[in-house]
C-alpha positions as CSV (number, residue, x, y, z in Angstrom):
1,M,73.3,72.4,97.2
2,K,72.5,72.8,100.9
3,I,74.6,74.3,103.7
4,I,75.2,71.6,106.4
5,S,77.7,73.3,108.7
6,V,79.3,76.7,109.5
7,T,82.4,76.6,111.6
8,P,84.4,79.7,112.8
9,Y,88.1,79.4,113.8
10,V,89.9,82.0,115.9
11,V,93.6,82.0,114.8
12,G,95.6,84.7,116.6
13,H,93.4,87.7,116.0
14,W,92.0,86.3,112.8
15,V,88.4,84.9,112.4
16,L,88.4,82.3,109.7
17,V,85.2,80.6,108.6
18,S,84.5,77.3,106.9
19,V,81.1,76.6,105.3
20,L,80.4,73.0,104.2
21,T,77.7,71.8,101.8
22,D,75.9,68.5,101.4
23,E,77.9,67.9,98.2
24,G,81.2,68.0,100.1
25,I,82.3,71.4,98.8
26,R,83.8,73.6,101.5
27,G,84.0,77.4,101.2
28,S,86.4,79.7,103.0
29,G,85.9,83.2,104.4
30,E,87.4,85.7,106.9
31,A,85.8,88.2,109.2
32,T,88.1,91.2,109.8
33,Y,86.6,92.2,113.2
34,F,90.1,91.7,114.5
35,T,89.8,93.7,117.8
36,H,87.5,91.1,119.5
37,P,87.6,87.9,117.4
38,P,86.0,85.6,119.9
39,A,82.9,87.8,119.9
40,C,82.7,87.7,116.1
41,A,83.2,83.9,116.1
42,E,80.1,83.6,118.3
43,V,78.1,85.7,115.9
44,V,79.2,83.5,113.0
45,R,78.0,80.5,115.0
46,E,74.6,82.1,115.7
47,I,74.1,83.3,112.1
48,G,75.4,80.0,110.8
49,S,72.8,78.0,112.7
50,Q,70.1,80.0,110.8
51,L,71.6,79.0,107.5
52,I,71.7,75.3,107.9
53,G,69.7,73.7,105.1
54,A,69.7,76.9,103.0
55,D,70.7,76.9,99.3
56,A,74.4,77.8,99.2
57,F,74.1,79.4,95.8
58,R,71.9,82.3,97.2
59,A,74.6,84.6,98.8
60,E,72.8,87.8,98.3
61,F,69.4,86.5,99.4
62,L,70.9,85.0,102.6
63,T,72.9,88.1,103.4
64,N,69.8,90.3,103.1
65,M,67.7,87.9,105.0
66,I,70.0,88.2,108.0
67,V,70.3,92.0,107.7
68,K,66.5,92.5,107.4
69,T,65.9,90.0,110.2
70,H,68.0,91.9,112.7
71,G,68.1,95.4,111.3
72,V,71.0,96.4,113.5
73,R,73.9,98.6,112.4
74,D,76.5,96.3,113.9
75,V,80.1,95.9,112.8
76,V,80.4,92.4,114.4
77,E,77.4,91.1,112.5
78,S,78.6,92.8,109.3
79,A,82.0,91.1,109.7
80,A,80.3,87.7,110.3
81,L,78.1,88.1,107.2
82,S,81.0,89.2,105.1
83,A,82.9,86.0,105.9
84,L,79.9,83.9,105.1
85,D,79.3,85.7,101.9
86,Q,82.9,85.1,100.8
87,A,82.6,81.4,101.6
88,L,79.3,81.1,99.6
89,W,80.9,82.7,96.5
90,D,83.9,80.4,97.0
91,I,81.5,77.4,97.0
92,K,79.7,78.6,93.9
93,G,83.0,79.0,92.0
94,Q,84.2,75.6,93.1
95,A,80.9,74.0,92.1
96,L,80.9,75.6,88.6
97,G,84.7,75.1,88.2
98,V,85.6,78.8,87.7
99,P,87.3,81.5,89.8
100,V,85.0,84.0,91.5
101,W,86.2,86.8,89.1
102,Q,84.7,84.8,86.3
103,L,81.3,84.8,88.0
104,L,81.5,88.6,88.5
105,G,82.1,89.5,84.8
106,G,85.5,88.3,83.9
107,R,89.0,89.8,84.0
108,V,89.6,93.5,83.3
109,R,93.4,93.2,83.9
110,D,96.1,90.6,83.8
111,R,97.6,91.2,87.3
112,V,97.0,93.3,90.3
113,R,99.4,96.0,91.4
114,A,100.2,95.7,95.2
115,I,101.0,98.5,97.6
116,L,103.2,97.1,100.3
117,L,102.7,98.3,103.9
118,V,106.2,99.0,105.3
119,E,106.2,97.7,108.9
120,A,108.7,99.7,110.9
121,A,109.0,101.3,114.4
122,T,111.7,103.8,113.8
123,A,112.5,106.5,111.2
124,D,115.6,104.6,110.0
125,A,113.7,101.4,109.8
126,V,111.0,103.0,107.7
127,V,113.6,104.1,105.1
128,E,115.2,100.7,105.2
129,G,111.9,99.0,104.7
130,A,111.1,101.3,101.8
131,R,114.5,100.5,100.2
132,A,113.8,96.7,100.6
133,A,110.4,97.0,99.1
134,V,111.7,98.7,96.0
135,A,114.5,96.1,95.7
136,D,111.8,93.4,95.8
137,G,110.0,95.0,92.8
138,F,107.2,96.9,94.5
139,T,106.1,100.0,92.6
140,A,103.9,101.4,95.4
141,I,104.5,101.5,99.1
142,K,102.8,102.8,102.2
143,I,104.5,104.1,105.2
144,K,103.6,105.2,108.8
145,P,105.8,108.2,109.5
146,F,104.6,108.7,113.1
147,V,107.2,106.5,114.9
148,G,108.9,106.1,118.2
149,R,107.6,108.1,121.1
150,W,106.1,110.7,118.8
151,S,103.1,111.4,121.0
152,E,105.3,112.8,123.8
153,R,106.8,115.5,121.6
154,S,105.6,119.1,120.9
155,T,103.2,119.6,118.0
156,G,106.0,121.3,116.0
157,R,108.3,118.4,116.4
158,I,105.6,115.8,115.7
159,L,104.6,117.4,112.4
160,R,108.2,118.3,111.2
161,E,109.7,114.9,112.1
162,A,106.9,112.9,110.5
163,A,107.2,115.1,107.4
164,Q,111.0,114.5,107.4
165,V,110.4,110.7,107.4
166,V,108.3,111.1,104.3
167,A,110.9,113.3,102.6
168,D,113.7,110.8,103.5
169,V,111.7,107.9,102.0
170,R,110.9,109.8,98.8
171,K,114.6,110.6,98.5
172,E,115.5,107.0,98.9
173,I,112.9,105.5,96.5
174,G,112.9,108.3,93.9
175,W,109.9,109.3,91.7
176,D,109.3,106.0,89.9
177,V,107.6,104.5,93.0
178,D,104.2,105.7,94.3
179,L,104.4,106.7,97.9
180,A,101.4,106.8,100.3
181,V,101.3,107.8,103.9
182,E,99.2,106.2,106.6
183,V,98.5,108.9,109.1
184,H,96.6,106.3,111.2
185,R,94.1,108.8,112.7
186,N,96.9,110.4,114.6
187,L,95.9,114.1,113.9
188,V,93.1,116.5,114.5
189,P,91.8,118.5,111.5
190,A,93.9,121.6,112.0
191,D,97.1,119.6,112.4
192,A,96.2,117.4,109.4
193,E,96.0,120.5,107.3
194,V,99.5,121.6,108.4
195,F,100.9,118.2,107.9
196,G,99.4,118.1,104.4
197,R,101.2,121.3,103.5
198,L,104.5,120.0,104.9
199,V,104.4,116.9,102.6
200,A,102.7,118.5,99.6
201,D,106.0,118.6,97.6
202,Q,106.4,114.8,97.9
203,L,103.4,114.3,95.6
204,L,101.9,111.5,97.6
205,Y,99.6,108.9,96.1
206,F,97.3,109.5,99.0
207,L,97.1,110.4,102.7
208,E,95.2,107.8,104.6
209,D,92.9,108.4,107.6
210,P,94.3,111.8,108.6
211,I,91.8,112.0,111.6
212,L,89.5,109.8,113.6
213,P,86.8,108.2,111.4
214,F,83.8,108.8,113.5
215,G,82.7,112.2,112.2
216,L,81.8,112.1,108.5
217,S,81.5,115.9,108.2
218,A,85.0,116.5,109.7
219,N,86.6,113.9,107.5
220,L,85.1,115.3,104.4
221,A,86.1,118.9,105.4
222,V,89.7,117.8,105.9
223,A,89.7,116.0,102.6
224,E,88.5,119.2,100.9
225,R,91.4,121.2,102.3
226,L,94.3,118.8,101.7
227,S,96.3,119.1,98.5
228,S,97.1,115.3,98.5
229,P,94.4,112.8,97.5
230,V,92.7,111.3,100.6
231,A,91.8,107.7,101.3
232,I,89.3,106.9,104.0
233,A,86.4,104.6,105.1
234,E,88.1,101.4,106.0
235,R,85.7,101.2,109.0
236,N,82.6,101.6,107.0
237,I,80.4,98.5,106.7
238,N,77.7,98.9,104.1
239,I,76.8,100.6,100.8
240,W,74.9,103.4,102.5
241,E,77.9,104.5,104.6
242,F,80.1,104.4,101.6
243,R,77.6,106.4,99.5
244,D,77.8,109.2,102.0
245,V,81.6,109.3,101.8
246,S,81.6,108.9,98.0
247,D,79.3,111.9,97.7
248,S,82.3,114.1,98.4
249,H,84.5,114.5,95.3
250,A,87.3,115.5,97.6
251,V,87.8,111.9,98.5
252,G,90.0,110.2,95.9
253,F,90.1,106.6,97.3
254,L,87.6,104.4,99.2
255,R,89.0,101.7,101.5
256,P,86.4,99.0,101.8
257,D,87.4,95.7,103.4
258,V,85.8,92.5,102.1
259,G,85.9,91.1,105.6
260,V,83.6,93.7,107.1
261,A,81.8,95.6,104.4
262,G,79.6,92.8,102.9
263,G,81.9,90.3,101.3
264,F,81.9,90.0,97.5
265,T,78.2,91.0,97.4
266,G,78.8,94.3,99.2
267,L,82.2,95.3,97.7
268,R,81.1,95.0,94.1
269,K,78.3,97.5,94.9
270,I,80.6,99.8,96.8
271,A,83.0,99.8,93.8
272,A,80.2,100.7,91.4
273,I,79.2,103.6,93.7
274,A,82.8,104.8,93.6
275,E,83.2,104.4,89.9
276,S,80.2,106.6,89.3
277,R,82.1,109.4,91.1
278,H,85.5,108.7,89.4
279,Q,86.9,107.4,92.7
280,R,89.2,104.4,93.0
281,I,89.3,101.4,95.3
282,I,92.3,100.5,97.5
283,P,90.9,98.0,100.0
284,H,91.8,97.8,103.6
285,N,93.9,94.6,103.9
286,F,96.4,93.4,106.4
287,T,95.0,90.2,107.9
288,S,95.1,86.6,106.6
289,P,95.7,85.4,103.0
290,I,92.0,84.7,102.7
291,V,91.0,88.4,102.6
292,T,93.9,89.1,100.2
293,A,92.7,86.3,97.9
294,C,89.1,87.6,98.0
295,H,90.3,91.1,97.2
296,V,92.4,89.8,94.3
297,Q,89.3,88.1,92.8
298,L,87.5,91.5,93.0
299,A,90.5,93.4,91.6
300,A,90.5,91.0,88.6
301,C,87.0,92.0,87.5
302,T,86.6,95.6,88.8
303,L,87.6,98.5,86.6
304,N,88.3,101.1,89.3
305,W,90.2,98.7,91.6
306,D,93.4,100.7,91.7
307,L,95.9,99.1,94.1
308,Q,95.8,96.1,96.4
309,G,96.9,96.6,100.0
310,Y,99.4,93.9,100.9
311,V,101.5,92.8,103.8
312,R,104.2,90.1,103.3
313,E,102.7,86.6,103.6
314,Q,105.9,84.5,103.4
315,R,105.9,84.0,107.1
316,E,104.0,82.5,110.0
317,P,101.1,82.3,110.6
318,W,100.2,83.3,107.0
319,V,101.7,80.2,105.4
320,S,100.1,77.8,107.9
321,V,96.4,78.8,107.7
322,V,95.9,78.1,104.0
323,D,97.1,75.6,101.4
324,R,98.9,78.3,99.4
325,I,99.6,82.0,99.9
326,N,99.0,84.7,97.3
327,V,101.7,84.9,94.7
328,V,103.5,88.2,94.2
329,R,106.0,88.8,91.4
330,D,107.7,92.1,90.8
331,G,105.2,93.9,93.0
332,F,102.1,92.5,91.3
333,L,99.7,89.8,92.7
334,E,98.9,87.0,90.3
335,I,95.3,86.4,89.4
336,P,94.6,82.6,90.0
337,E,92.6,80.5,87.6
338,T,91.8,78.1,90.4
339,P,88.0,77.7,91.1
340,G,86.5,79.7,93.9
341,I,88.8,82.1,95.7
342,G,91.9,80.1,94.7
343,M,93.0,78.8,98.1
344,R,91.7,76.5,100.9
345,L,91.8,76.7,104.7
346,N,94.2,74.3,106.4
347,L,91.7,72.9,108.9
348,D,94.3,70.7,110.6
349,H,96.2,73.8,111.6
350,L,93.1,75.7,112.5
351,E,91.8,73.0,114.8
352,T,94.9,73.5,117.1
353,A,95.2,77.3,116.7
354,R,94.5,79.6,119.6
355,Y,93.3,83.1,120.2
356,V,95.9,85.8,120.7
357,P,94.6,89.4,121.6
358,F,95.3,91.9,118.9
359,G,97.5,94.0,121.2
360,N,99.9,96.3,119.4
361,S,100.3,94.2,116.2
362,F,101.3,96.3,113.2
363,L,102.1,99.2,115.6
364,H,98.4,99.7,116.5
365,G,97.3,100.9,119.9
366,A,96.7,104.0,122.0
367,V,99.4,106.6,122.3
368,Y,99.9,108.7,125.4
369,G,101.0,112.3,126.0
370,T,103.4,113.5,128.7
371,D,100.3,114.0,130.9
372,G,99.5,110.3,130.8
373,G,96.3,110.9,128.8
374,I,95.4,109.4,125.4
375,R,96.7,111.8,122.8
376,H,94.9,112.7,119.5
377,Q,97.4,115.2,118.2
């Protein structure tokens, strides 16, 4: 079965990829280089042109061929390769009439527990979002307690008010729901340690990305000094980078993203590395339904896949880019029996979609201090 075309689509800040074979089977993938999707789409086109005529069943061979050809430590190329890898596994599953999880060893669980990201811009909205999530049946939620104009406050206020948001949410949801905190790289090591002490009595499921991800030694040092489990490495792109993080037993959770860390081929290896160190996988996941669907396939067949990151998909543009969204019941994602990844791209919609810069979606973006400079607390 030969690849005859590779087509990227930029939808908002999503990069969705369609791979077509000479037998009419079309695989779907997503590259999660969401900061500059047009650049990633061009790399998909370039790599795709090198795959025309190749055997669509040889995902690992083709991925390694591209990596060895260029030998560049490049997040854009890694994202493009990740999307292509997803699509090739999707094609193989469709061709053989089985879901991808069946190709990777079969189910180890019956459903996948989701951890909902509560999207909120104020302290009151965080609490309300947490309340709504529990009412909808979610048994794990993740919050961002650094809200409002937090970067313009004194250090004492920043840490105390963020800790108070955490305490207020815990009081609202009780102890039967797991609570995680996304620090969102807002702190420096010393302040992260103070914040960790302030929220220690809330028994968090994990603290995510306490500091900027660029220095491995600093991240591991912070992880060793925090009392809460730490989740990091969503920006990592290959098994070597994840191995370096996994070598520290202070890290409780790895956060690989199927759209940037090697697709199915890469993530199953990353999960194995983590399993050998008693670490769990909670993947980075907040883009289109395609990445969620791929993660669900991996969760179905991966023993140490702990929780599935999730944002609500019953809205635009999630419902328009695919033929079906992922099904959530009582806080758990269903594992589909449909061949491949379990959903298809809606090409009619994708053909008319347009690029929208990432901007401050999901409350991302730089924050400023009272001096007008970028603030890393």
